[in-house]
N, C-alpha and C positions, 0 to 999 in steps of 0.2 A: 531454480534457482531454493534455496534455505532460507527458512522460516527468517533470518538474521536479516536480510536483505528486503523481505516483504517487508516487514511492522519496522525498520530502524530508517529506509529510506524515504517514506511520509513525513517523520518524523525529523528528519534535519533538513526535509522544504519547511515545515514550521520551527523551526530554531533558527534557522537561516532567516527568515521573515523579519521574527522575534528580533533576534539580534541586530539586524539592519535596522527594525525600527527602534529598539533603544540606543542605538549608536546616534539617531537623530534626537536623543531625547522626547520620543513620544511614549504613549505607555502601550505594554505587548497589544498583540491580536491576541493570544491564546493564552486563557485562563491556565493555571498552572495545571489541574487535572484532567484537560484536553489533550495533552502532550501523551500519556499511557494509553487514552484512548482511541488516538489518530493509530499508535501501534498496532492496538487492536483490531483495528477496522482494518488495518495492512494483511494482517494475518488470517484475519475470519473466513476466505476464502481456503483456505488447507483447513480452519480449525473446522469450517461446517461439512465438508469432505477430505478428509486425511488422504493420500496417495503415498505411493514409494515408488511406483513406478509410471513412466508415462501414459504407460495405456488405460491405466487410473486415472487418469487426469482427465483424457481425454474422453472417459464416460462420466466426469463429476461435474455435477448441475452447478457446481460452486462458483467453475471456472467457467461463463455462458455470461450472454446479454443479457441473459432472463433475470438473473440473478444480480447484476446490475441495479438493474428495474424495480426489483422485489426491495432491494437495501432501500432506496430512499427513504421510505417513511421511520425505517429504523434508524434511519441515522436523523435524522427531526426529531425522533424519539431522546435520544440519547440525549443531545442538546438540549434538550429543557433541562437539563440538570446544571444549567451554566447561567450567567448574567443573560437577559436581555439581550446588550449591546453586542455581545459575541457567538451567541445560536447561529445566528446563518453561517459565521465562516468556518464555526464548528462542525456543524451539521455536511458543509461541503467538503470540510477536508477531510473527515471521515468516510464521505463516498470517495472523494479522489484517492484515497490512500487501497482502498480497494481495485478504484480502477487502477493502479497503481500497480496491483500484485499483477491483475491480469496481464497489463505490458511487458510488465517482468517477465513470467512466463511466455507469454506469444514468443519473446525473444532466447525463453530457454526451452523449445520445442515446442510450444504452440498449444493451443488451447481449442476446445469447440464452443467455441464464441454464438454461433446459430443452434446449438443443440437448445430447446428439440423440435425446435423446423427443420432441420438439416444434419441428420446422424451423419457422427462423425465414420468415416472407413480411412481406413490405412493400410495403404497394400507400397510395396516396393517403387513405385513407379507414380502413386497420384497418394496424395490427401485433401482429400476431398469435407469439404468441413472443418477443416483445423485452419485457423490465423497464425500464422506465424511461423519459427522454424530455428534451428540448432544454429543462431546467429551469436550466441552466447555459449561455451563448449562445459557441458558438468564441472571439466577438471580447475574451471577458474569459478566455480560456485563459491567454496570457501573464500578465497579470495575475497570476493565481494561481499559476503561476511563479515570478515577483519576491518576490511575501509569501511563500513559504513557503523559497527561496533565501536573504532578509532574517532570517526567522523562525529560522532555521536558525544563519545568523550570530551570532545574539543570545542563541538558548538555548545555543551552544557556548561563548559568553561567559561567560555563565552560570556554567556547572558549570566553568571552569577556575578563576573566584574562589571558587567556594564550596570547591574542594577547595582552594586556597590556605589558608583559613581551618581546614579540620579537618586 
């Protein structure tokens, strides 16, 4: 998938959560600057190891479970810049954003999830060490990005309206 989907899918989830909380007249779960941070962590696996081909993704260390494990302390470190009551939700959302990136890539060609323990081997009849397949064809990736850009814009508009009411 393209970077727009990776960055904006977790943002849409965070904005939906905040919009639902604001609609019941409660305060927001996510501080203002946590939304761009969540988007950054959603795009982080591609930022750390950019790739233009599926074969390059299969050799990418940033599309593995080891990367998600190593990312945990960085998520907590980034959350220390936010108010105390929101740090855990920000850290968890940042980690979840990167996990969603890997899940989306698993649906869009696969990821080498157990590398370096199992080195990926892709032959025409076998896909050893690769989790996922082309469940979402590359022809639809641009539509996915467009959908999440539009949805983010709508959710930000709803958030602004709900803030005016409170």
